[in-house]
KEKE-3310 file (N, C-alpha, C; in steps of 0.2 Angstrom, whole numbers, plus 5000, padded with zeros to 4 digits):
npx = (5355:5358:5364:5364:5372:5362:5350:5350:5346:5348:5340:5336:5337:5324:5323:5317:5306:5300:5284:5268:5263:5252:5239:5243:5242:5236:5246:5247:5238:5230:5216:5219:5232:5240:5252:5253:5263:5268:5281:5290:5299:5311:5317:5318:5310:5320:5331:5345:5343:5329:5327:5334:5327:5315:5319:5322:5309:5302:5309:5307:5293:5292:5300:5292:5281:5272:5266:5271:5269:5277:5275:5282:5284:5290:5299:5294:5280:5272:5273:5282:5300:5301:5288:5285:5294:5286:5275:5279:5282:5270:5263:5256:5263:5273:5287:5302:5315:5326:5337:5351:5353:5340:5333:5339:5333:5324:5331:5346:5358:5358:5365:5378:5388:5390:5399:5412:5424:5429:5429:5440:5437:5427:5429:5432:5421:5411:5417:5416:5402:5396:5401:5406:5402:5391:5382:5381:5374:5362:5357:5352:5343:5333:5328:5318:5308:5307:5311:5327:5337:5351:5360:5365:5360:5368:5371:5380:5396:5399:5403:5411:5406:5410:5413:5426:5442:5444:5455:5461:5457:5457:5453:5439:5436:5425:5417:5401:5391:5379:5371:5362:5348:5355:5361:5374:5381:5379:5387:5399:5404:5403:5413:5424:5426:5417:5403:5389:5374:5358:5347:5332:5332:5326:5328:5341:5349:5346:5350:5364:5366:5363:5372:5369:5374:5390:5394:5391:5387:5386:5382:5390:5380:5368:5373:5376:5363:5355:5361:5370:5383:5382:5382:5392:5409:5420:5424:5428:5434:5430:5424:5418:5408:5399:5384:5370:5356:5345:5336:5321:5308:5291:5288:5278:5272:5283:5285:5273:5275:5278:5293:5301:5297:5301:5314:5317:5313:5322:5334:5334:5332:5344:5353:5349:5354:5368:5370:5366:5375:5387:5383:5382:5395:5402:5395:5399:5412:5411:5403:5411:5419:5410:5405:5417:5419:5409:5414:5417:5429:5440:5447:5457:5457:5469:5464:5469:5473:5460:5454:5462:5459:5446:5448:5455:5445:5437:5427:5426:5426:5415:5405:5407:5403:5390:5385:5390:5400:5401:5396:5405:5417:5414:5414:5427:5434:5431:5436:5447:5457:5450:5448)
npy = (5993:5994:5983:5980:5972:5971:5968:5955:5937:5921:5906:5890:5874:5864:5846:5831:5819:5818:5823:5816:5818:5830:5831:5837:5855:5868:5881:5898:5908:5922:5931:5939:5936:5937:5933:5926:5922:5912:5912:5902:5903:5899:5908:5924:5940:5949:5944:5943:5935:5935:5949:5952:5944:5950:5962:5957:5953:5964:5970:5960:5962:5975:5974:5965:5972:5971:5959:5948:5943:5941:5935:5934:5923:5924:5916:5903:5903:5896:5883:5869:5866:5854:5851:5862:5858:5848:5854:5863:5854:5848:5859:5868:5878:5890:5893:5890:5893:5882:5874:5863:5852:5849:5847:5836:5825:5822:5823:5815:5819:5833:5837:5834:5844:5845:5837:5833:5845:5850:5862:5876:5889:5903:5907:5894:5887:5894:5892:5879:5876:5885:5879:5863:5854:5860:5860:5846:5842:5850:5844:5832:5836:5841:5830:5826:5833:5846:5863:5872:5886:5894:5899:5897:5901:5908:5899:5898:5894:5881:5881:5876:5879:5879:5873:5872:5875:5871:5864:5853:5837:5828:5836:5835:5823:5812:5823:5829:5835:5845:5841:5843:5833:5826:5815:5816:5826:5820:5808:5814:5820:5809:5801:5809:5806:5812:5814:5813:5822:5823:5837:5847:5863:5873:5870:5871:5882:5881:5868:5870:5879:5872:5862:5850:5847:5849:5857:5864:5866:5878:5890:5907:5917:5911:5908:5921:5927:5919:5921:5912:5915:5918:5907:5899:5900:5898:5898:5888:5891:5881:5878:5866:5861:5867:5875:5878:5888:5881:5887:5882:5877:5874:5864:5865:5878:5886:5883:5888:5901:5913:5912:5924:5930:5921:5921:5933:5932:5922:5928:5939:5932:5925:5935:5940:5930:5931:5944:5942:5932:5940:5949:5940:5935:5947:5949:5938:5941:5953:5948:5940:5949:5956:5946:5943:5955:5953:5944:5931:5919:5916:5903:5896:5882:5870:5862:5851:5840:5836:5831:5821:5813:5810:5802:5791:5786:5781:5789:5796:5786:5779:5788:5790:5777:5778:5790:5786:5781:5789:5802:5804:5806:5817:5826:5825:5830:5843:5847:5840:5825:5814:5801)
npz = (4500:4517:4529:4546:4560:4569:4563:4560:4563:4567:4564:4571:4562:4560:4562:4554:4549:4532:4528:4523:4506:4498:4485:4469:4466:4457:4450:4457:4450:4445:4437:4422:4420:4431:4442:4458:4470:4484:4496:4507:4522:4536:4543:4553:4551:4552:4547:4536:4525:4523:4521:4510:4501:4501:4495:4482:4478:4477:4466:4456:4455:4450:4438:4430:4427:4437:4435:4442:4458:4473:4489:4504:4518:4533:4547:4549:4547:4538:4542:4549:4545:4538:4535:4526:4515:4510:4507:4496:4487:4484:4479:4487:4493:4484:4483:4492:4505:4511:4523:4519:4527:4531:4519:4515:4521:4511:4499:4500:4495:4496:4507:4505:4505:4518:4525:4537:4540:4527:4520:4521:4521:4516:4502:4496:4498:4490:4478:4476:4477:4468:4457:4449:4460:4466:4455:4453:4465:4463:4452:4458:4466:4458:4452:4460:4456:4460:4457:4457:4461:4454:4463:4479:4496:4511:4526:4535:4544:4556:4573:4589:4605:4622:4640:4643:4635:4617:4608:4601:4594:4605:4616:4615:4618:4626:4630:4634:4621:4614:4600:4585:4578:4566:4555:4549:4558:4570:4568:4565:4577:4586:4580:4583:4596:4606:4617:4609:4611:4608:4609:4610:4602:4609:4622:4624:4630:4644:4647:4645:4655:4666:4665:4660:4647:4641:4630:4614:4596:4583:4571:4572:4572:4578:4590:4596:4595:4603:4615:4620:4624:4637:4645:4641:4640:4631:4614:4600:4585:4574:4562:4557:4549:4534:4529:4518:4512:4502:4488:4483:4471:4467:4453:4443:4446:4443:4429:4424:4422:4409:4399:4398:4410:4420:4418:4424:4437:4441:4439:4449:4461:4461:4462:4475:4483:4481:4487:4500:4504:4505:4515:4526:4527:4531:4543:4551:4554:4562:4572:4580:4586:4593:4602:4609:4616:4625:4633:4628:4624:4611:4601:4588:4581:4573:4559:4553:4562:4566:4555:4552:4563:4560:4549:4554:4562:4552:4547:4535:4526:4529:4526:4512:4508:4511:4503:4490:4477:4465:4469:4479:4472:4466:4476:4482:4471:4472:4485:4488:4492:4503:4508)
capx = (5352:5363:5361:5368:5371:5355:5345:5351:5345:5349:5335:5339:5333:5321:5324:5312:5304:5296:5277:5265:5262:5245:5238:5246:5238:5237:5249:5243:5237:5224:5214:5223:5239:5244:5255:5254:5267:5270:5288:5291:5306:5311:5321:5314:5310:5326:5337:5347:5340:5322:5328:5336:5322:5310:5322:5321:5302:5300:5312:5303:5286:5293:5303:5287:5276:5266:5263:5273:5269:5279:5274:5287:5281:5295:5298:5290:5273:5268:5274:5289:5304:5299:5281:5286:5296:5281:5270:5282:5282:5263:5261:5253:5267:5277:5294:5304:5322:5327:5343:5353:5352:5333:5331:5343:5328:5321:5337:5352:5364:5358:5369:5385:5393:5391:5404:5416:5431:5431:5430:5444:5435:5421:5431:5432:5414:5408:5420:5413:5394:5394:5404:5403:5399:5384:5378:5379:5369:5356:5354:5349:5337:5328:5325:5312:5302:5308:5316:5331:5340:5358:5364:5363:5361:5373:5368:5386:5400:5397:5408:5410:5407:5411:5416:5434:5444:5444:5461:5463:5452:5458:5449:5432:5435:5420:5413:5394:5390:5373:5371:5355:5347:5357:5365:5381:5384:5380:5392:5405:5406:5405:5420:5429:5426:5413:5397:5384:5368:5353:5343:5329:5335:5323:5330:5348:5351:5345:5354:5371:5367:5363:5378:5367:5379:5396:5396:5386:5390:5381:5385:5390:5374:5364:5377:5375:5356:5352:5364:5374:5389:5380:5382:5398:5414:5424:5422:5433:5432:5432:5421:5418:5404:5396:5378:5367:5349:5343:5330:5318:5301:5286:5290:5272:5272:5288:5284:5267:5278:5281:5300:5304:5296:5305:5321:5318:5313:5329:5340:5334:5333:5351:5356:5348:5358:5374:5370:5365:5381:5391:5380:5383:5402:5403:5392:5403:5418:5408:5400:5417:5421:5405:5405:5423:5417:5404:5418:5419:5436:5440:5453:5456:5461:5471:5459:5472:5472:5453:5453:5466:5455:5440:5450:5456:5439:5433:5421:5425:5425:5408:5400:5408:5399:5383:5384:5391:5407:5400:5395:5411:5422:5413:5416:5434:5436:5430:5439:5453:5456:5447:5449)
capy = (5992:5993:5979:5980:5966:5971:5966:5948:5932:5914:5901:5883:5870:5858:5840:5826:5815:5822:5821:5814:5824:5831:5831:5843:5860:5872:5887:5903:5913:5926:5934:5944:5934:5939:5927:5928:5917:5912:5909:5900:5902:5898:5914:5929:5945:5953:5940:5945:5931:5938:5956:5951:5941:5956:5967:5954:5952:5971:5971:5956:5965:5981:5972:5961:5976:5970:5953:5942:5946:5936:5936:5930:5921:5922:5913:5897:5904:5891:5877:5867:5865:5848:5853:5866:5855:5844:5859:5865:5848:5847:5865:5872:5885:5890:5893:5889:5892:5876:5871:5857:5847:5848:5845:5830:5820:5820:5822:5814:5823:5840:5839:5832:5849:5846:5832:5837:5848:5850:5869:5880:5896:5905:5906:5887:5885:5897:5889:5872:5877:5888:5875:5856:5851:5862:5858:5839:5842:5853:5839:5827:5840:5842:5823:5825:5837:5853:5867:5875:5891:5892:5902:5895:5906:5906:5897:5899:5888:5879:5881:5873:5882:5874:5876:5872:5877:5865:5865:5847:5832:5825:5840:5833:5816:5811:5829:5829:5840:5845:5840:5842:5826:5826:5809:5818:5829:5815:5804:5817:5821:5802:5799:5813:5804:5816:5810:5817:5822:5827:5841:5852:5869:5877:5868:5871:5887:5878:5862:5872:5882:5867:5858:5844:5846:5854:5861:5864:5868:5881:5896:5912:5921:5908:5909:5927:5929:5915:5923:5906:5917:5919:5901:5896:5905:5897:5896:5886:5892:5874:5878:5859:5860:5873:5873:5884:5888:5880:5890:5877:5879:5869:5864:5868:5885:5890:5882:5892:5908:5914:5911:5930:5932:5916:5923:5939:5929:5918:5933:5943:5927:5923:5942:5941:5925:5934:5949:5939:5929:5946:5951:5935:5935:5952:5948:5933:5945:5958:5945:5938:5955:5958:5941:5944:5960:5950:5939:5924:5918:5912:5899:5894:5875:5868:5857:5845:5834:5834:5827:5814:5809:5807:5797:5785:5783:5779:5793:5798:5780:5777:5793:5788:5772:5781:5794:5782:5783:5795:5808:5806:5808:5825:5830:5825:5834:5850:5849:5836:5818:5813:5794)
capz = (4507:4522:4534:4552:4564:4573:4559:4559:4568:4563:4567:4570:4557:4563:4558:4555:4543:4527:4529:4517:4501:4496:4478:4466:4465:4451:4452:4460:4444:4445:4431:4419:4419:4436:4446:4465:4473:4491:4498:4514:4525:4543:4546:4555:4546:4553:4545:4530:4519:4522:4519:4503:4497:4500:4490:4476:4477:4474:4460:4452:4453:4445:4431:4427:4426:4442:4434:4446:4465:4478:4496:4508:4524:4537:4554:4549:4547:4534:4544:4550:4539:4534:4532:4520:4510:4508:4504:4490:4482:4482:4476:4492:4492:4477:4484:4499:4507:4516:4524:4516:4532:4531:4512:4515:4522:4505:4495:4504:4492:4497:4512:4503:4507:4526:4527:4541:4539:4520:4518:4525:4521:4511:4495:4494:4498:4484:4472:4475:4477:4461:4452:4448:4465:4467:4450:4454:4470:4461:4448:4462:4469:4452:4451:4465:4453:4462:4453:4461:4458:4453:4468:4486:4501:4516:4532:4539:4546:4563:4578:4595:4611:4628:4646:4643:4628:4613:4603:4598:4595:4612:4620:4614:4621:4632:4631:4632:4617:4611:4592:4582:4575:4560:4555:4548:4563:4576:4566:4565:4584:4589:4577:4587:4603:4610:4619:4606:4615:4604:4613:4607:4603:4614:4629:4624:4635:4651:4647:4646:4661:4672:4664:4657:4642:4642:4625:4608:4590:4579:4568:4577:4573:4583:4597:4598:4596:4608:4621:4623:4628:4645:4648:4637:4639:4626:4607:4596:4578:4571:4555:4556:4543:4532:4526:4515:4511:4495:4486:4479:4469:4464:4446:4439:4447:4439:4422:4422:4420:4403:4399:4400:4417:4423:4418:4428:4444:4443:4440:4455:4466:4462:4465:4482:4486:4481:4492:4507:4506:4507:4522:4531:4528:4536:4550:4554:4557:4567:4578:4584:4590:4598:4607:4613:4620:4630:4637:4625:4622:4605:4599:4581:4581:4567:4556:4551:4567:4567:4549:4554:4568:4557:4544:4558:4564:4546:4546:4528:4522:4531:4522:4505:4506:4511:4497:4484:4474:4461:4473:4483:4467:4464:4483:4482:4465:4474:4491:4489:4494:4510:4510)
cpx = (5358:5361:5366:5367:5365:5350:5345:5349:5345:5344:5338:5334:5330:5322:5319:5310:5299:5289:5274:5263:5254:5245:5241:5241:5240:5241:5245:5242:5230:5222:5218:5231:5243:5246:5256:5257:5268:5277:5288:5298:5306:5314:5316:5315:5316:5332:5339:5344:5333:5323:5330:5331:5316:5312:5321:5314:5300:5303:5309:5296:5287:5295:5298:5281:5270:5263:5265:5274:5271:5279:5278:5284:5287:5294:5294:5283:5269:5269:5281:5293:5302:5292:5281:5289:5291:5276:5273:5282:5274:5260:5257:5256:5271:5284:5296:5312:5322:5334:5345:5351:5344:5331:5334:5338:5324:5326:5343:5358:5364:5362:5376:5390:5394:5395:5409:5423:5433:5432:5434:5441:5429:5423:5430:5425:5410:5411:5417:5405:5392:5397:5401:5400:5392:5380:5376:5374:5362:5353:5350:5343:5331:5325:5319:5306:5303:5313:5320:5335:5348:5363:5361:5364:5365:5369:5374:5390:5398:5403:5406:5411:5407:5413:5423:5436:5445:5450:5462:5457:5452:5453:5441:5431:5430:5416:5406:5392:5383:5374:5364:5354:5348:5362:5373:5384:5384:5386:5399:5408:5407:5412:5426:5430:5421:5406:5391:5378:5363:5348:5339:5332:5332:5325:5338:5351:5351:5350:5362:5371:5367:5368:5376:5372:5384:5397:5390:5390:5384:5385:5385:5384:5369:5367:5375:5367:5352:5356:5368:5380:5388:5382:5388:5403:5419:5421:5428:5430:5434:5429:5420:5413:5401:5389:5375:5360:5348:5336:5327:5311:5297:5287:5284:5271:5277:5287:5278:5269:5280:5289:5303:5303:5300:5312:5322:5318:5320:5334:5340:5334:5341:5355:5355:5352:5365:5375:5370:5371:5386:5389:5382:5391:5404:5401:5397:5410:5416:5406:5405:5419:5416:5405:5412:5422:5413:5408:5420:5426:5437:5447:5451:5460:5463:5467:5462:5471:5465:5452:5456:5462:5449:5442:5452:5450:5434:5427:5420:5423:5417:5403:5401:5404:5392:5381:5385:5397:5406:5400:5402:5417:5420:5415:5423:5437:5436:5435:5445:5452:5455:5448:5455)
cpy = (5990:5989:5979:5973:5966:5968:5958:5943:5926:5909:5894:5879:5864:5852:5835:5823:5819:5819:5819:5819:5824:5831:5837:5848:5864:5878:5893:5909:5916:5928:5939:5942:5936:5933:5929:5921:5917:5909:5908:5900:5902:5904:5919:5935:5950:5950:5943:5941:5934:5945:5956:5949:5946:5961:5964:5954:5959:5972:5967:5959:5971:5978:5968:5965:5974:5963:5947:5946:5941:5939:5932:5929:5919:5918:5907:5897:5899:5884:5875:5867:5859:5848:5857:5863:5851:5848:5862:5860:5847:5853:5870:5878:5884:5889:5892:5889:5887:5874:5865:5851:5845:5844:5838:5824:5818:5819:5821:5818:5830:5842:5836:5837:5849:5841:5836:5839:5848:5857:5873:5887:5897:5904:5899:5885:5888:5894:5882:5872:5880:5884:5868:5853:5853:5860:5850:5839:5845:5848:5834:5830:5840:5835:5822:5829:5844:5856:5871:5880:5890:5894:5900:5900:5903:5904:5897:5892:5887:5879:5878:5878:5877:5877:5876:5873:5870:5867:5859:5842:5829:5829:5839:5826:5815:5817:5828:5836:5840:5845:5839:5835:5826:5820:5811:5821:5824:5810:5807:5818:5814:5800:5803:5811:5808:5812:5815:5817:5826:5830:5846:5859:5873:5876:5868:5876:5884:5872:5864:5875:5878:5862:5851:5842:5851:5858:5860:5866:5871:5887:5902:5916:5918:5909:5915:5929:5925:5916:5917:5909:5918:5913:5896:5901:5904:5895:5894:5887:5886:5875:5871:5857:5867:5871:5879:5883:5887:5884:5885:5880:5874:5870:5867:5875:5889:5889:5886:5899:5908:5914:5918:5932:5927:5918:5929:5937:5926:5923:5937:5938:5926:5930:5942:5936:5928:5940:5947:5936:5935:5948:5946:5934:5941:5951:5943:5936:5949:5954:5942:5943:5957:5952:5941:5949:5958:5945:5932:5924:5913:5909:5897:5887:5874:5862:5851:5839:5832:5829:5821:5810:5806:5801:5791:5782:5780:5783:5794:5792:5778:5782:5792:5782:5774:5785:5791:5785:5789:5801:5809:5808:5815:5829:5831:5830:5842:5852:5845:5829:5818:5806:5791)
cpz = (4512:4527:4540:4556:4568:4569:4557:4564:4564:4567:4566:4565:4561:4559:4559:4549:4538:4528:4522:4512:4499:4488:4475:4465:4460:4454:4453:4455:4445:4438:4428:4418:4425:4440:4453:4468:4480:4492:4505:4516:4533:4547:4548:4550:4547:4550:4538:4524:4518:4519:4511:4498:4496:4495:4483:4474:4474:4467:4454:4450:4449:4438:4427:4426:4431:4440:4438:4453:4469:4485:4500:4515:4529:4544:4554:4549:4543:4536:4546:4544:4534:4531:4526:4514:4506:4504:4497:4485:4480:4479:4481:4493:4486:4478:4491:4500:4512:4517:4521:4521:4533:4525:4512:4517:4516:4500:4498:4501:4493:4503:4511:4505:4514:4529:4531:4539:4532:4517:4523:4526:4516:4504:4492:4494:4492:4478:4470:4474:4471:4456:4451:4454:4466:4461:4450:4459:4467:4456:4452:4465:4464:4451:4455:4462:4456:4457:4458:4458:4458:4459:4475:4491:4507:4523:4537:4541:4554:4567:4584:4601:4617:4634:4646:4636:4624:4608:4599:4598:4602:4617:4620:4617:4627:4633:4629:4628:4614:4603:4590:4579:4568:4559:4554:4554:4569:4574:4567:4573:4588:4586:4581:4594:4608:4611:4616:4609:4611:4609:4609:4608:4608:4621:4630:4630:4642:4652:4648:4652:4667:4671:4662:4651:4643:4636:4619:4602:4586:4576:4573:4578:4578:4590:4600:4600:4601:4615:4624:4626:4635:4648:4645:4637:4633:4619:4603:4588:4573:4563:4553:4550:4541:4528:4523:4515:4504:4494:4481:4477:4466:4456:4442:4440:4443:4431:4419:4420:4413:4404:4401:4407:4422:4424:4423:4435:4446:4444:4446:4461:4467:4464:4472:4486:4487:4486:4499:4509:4508:4514:4527:4532:4533:4543:4554:4558:4563:4573:4583:4588:4595:4604:4611:4618:4626:4634:4635:4623:4616:4604:4591:4580:4574:4565:4555:4556:4567:4561:4550:4558:4565:4552:4548:4561:4558:4545:4539:4524:4523:4526:4514:4503:4506:4505:4491:4481:4469:4464:4477:4478:4466:4470:4483:4477:4467:4480:4492:4492:4502:4512:4506)
residu = (MET:HIS:ILE:THR:ARG:ARG:THR:PHE:ILE:GLN:THR:SER:ALA:ALA:LEU:GLY:ALA:ILE:GLY:ALA:LEU:GLY:ALA:LEU:SER:ALA:PRO:ALA:ILE:ALA:GLN:GLY:GLY:ILE:PHE:ASN:TYR:LYS:VAL:GLY:THR:ASN:VAL:GLN:ALA:SER:HIS:SER:LEU:TYR:LEU:ARG:LEU:ALA:GLU:ALA:SER:GLU:ALA:ILE:ARG:LYS:ASP:THR:GLY:GLY:LYS:VAL:ASN:ILE:ARG:ILE:PHE:PRO:ASN:GLY:GLN:LEU:GLY:SER:ASP:THR:ASP:MET:VAL:SER:GLN:VAL:ARG:SER:GLY:ALA:ILE:ASP:MET:LEU:THR:THR:PRO:GLY:VAL:VAL:LEU:ALA:ASN:LEU:VAL:PRO:MET:ALA:SER:LEU:ASN:SER:VAL:GLY:PHE:ILE:PHE:PRO:ASP:TYR:PRO:SER:VAL:TRP:LYS:ALA:MET:ASP:GLY:ASN:LEU:GLY:ASN:TYR:MET:ARG:ARG:HIS:ILE:THR:LYS:THR:GLY:LEU:VAL:VAL:THR:ASP:LYS:ILE:PHE:ASP:ASN:GLY:PHE:ARG:HIS:VAL:THR:SER:GLN:LYS:PRO:VAL:ASN:THR:PRO:ALA:ASP:LEU:ALA:GLY:MET:LYS:ILE:ARG:VAL:PRO:VAL:SER:PRO:LEU:LEU:LEU:SER:LEU:PHE:LYS:SER:LEU:GLY:ALA:ALA:SER:THR:PRO:ILE:ASN:PHE:ASN:GLU:LEU:TYR:SER:ALA:LEU:GLN:THR:LYS:VAL:VAL:GLU:GLY:GLN:GLU:ASN:PRO:LEU:THR:LEU:ILE:ALA:ASN:SER:LYS:LEU:TYR:GLU:VAL:GLN:LYS:ASN:CYS:ALA:MET:THR:GLY:HIS:THR:TRP:ASP:GLY:TYR:TRP:MET:VAL:ALA:ASN:LYS:ARG:SER:MET:GLU:ALA:LEU:PRO:ALA:PRO:MET:ARG:ALA:ILE:VAL:ASN:GLN:HIS:LEU:ASP:ALA:ALA:ALA:MET:ALA:GLN:ARG:ALA:ASP:SER:GLU:LYS:LEU:ALA:VAL:SER:LEU:GLN:THR:ASP:LEU:ALA:ALA:LYS:GLY:MET:VAL:PHE:THR:ARG:PRO:ASP:PRO:ILE:PRO:PHE:ARG:LYS:ALA:LEU:GLN:GLN:ALA:ASN:PHE:TYR:GLN:GLU:TRP:LYS:THR:LYS:PHE:GLY:ASP:GLU:ALA:TRP:ALA:GLN:LEU:GLU:ALA:ALA:VAL:GLY:LYS:LEU:VAL)
# end
């Protein structure tokens, strides 16, 4: 399947408290051993994640002889991000793709990968997330009773757009920058001297247009699809954090599947993640060209001064304390010394 830039859209992740859980429900099994599963996701039907999951769903149906039928509900049709986490835990839905910053409300370790300025590029991300660091994080997710696939989907590197160019930490000093209500991101920009301002995403365009805030940070996909280039001239390719979409499932739903069928499901979901990663990486390159053609000016700041500023502000020490020594040792083994 060929995916063009027109088929992509990145949706923002809603943050909030995890709701109360309902009673466990039985897996969705019809007569004759047919398994009908529901998958929730917050992305739209034009997003590469949805398209690759749809591709996997068809392959799973075919390879199980029609015994496993997976229906994907895009665009948050089954509820908000945090609502869907509650639903997959209770069994109201069977599977879910959820950003790490959302899952972190339930499993703090799910956002260990989002510590600031730790990944220089995609190869370093995948080496860590497909290796010991990712395995460590998955073990913490499974402690909640959720099942998680081996391969995580891509949600992209986050970059800073602003009225004036950002090349050094000093350029962020005092800047009113919109940051989602994520403890890690709020802490990161506060440590860099910016005036972090939480604003709902649906109000971001007008807030930038009226200069209520001077900048914001998001992946290029969201910058493009939300037309933020119309109200922000400069984009600093800081890549200050990377986040992914975890594919999690209700344990009872997955354990109801006979082992051979479960293997088929896992195989195709992991293959979907690998294909979506490639889609996303290509899009990151093409979008920069598109946005430049629309008048956006790009800079690529040196990350070293930003990391030094975070060290001096005790950002890394603070988060080492919050995550714990064991988790921090896993992180530094993957990305190098931070404290």
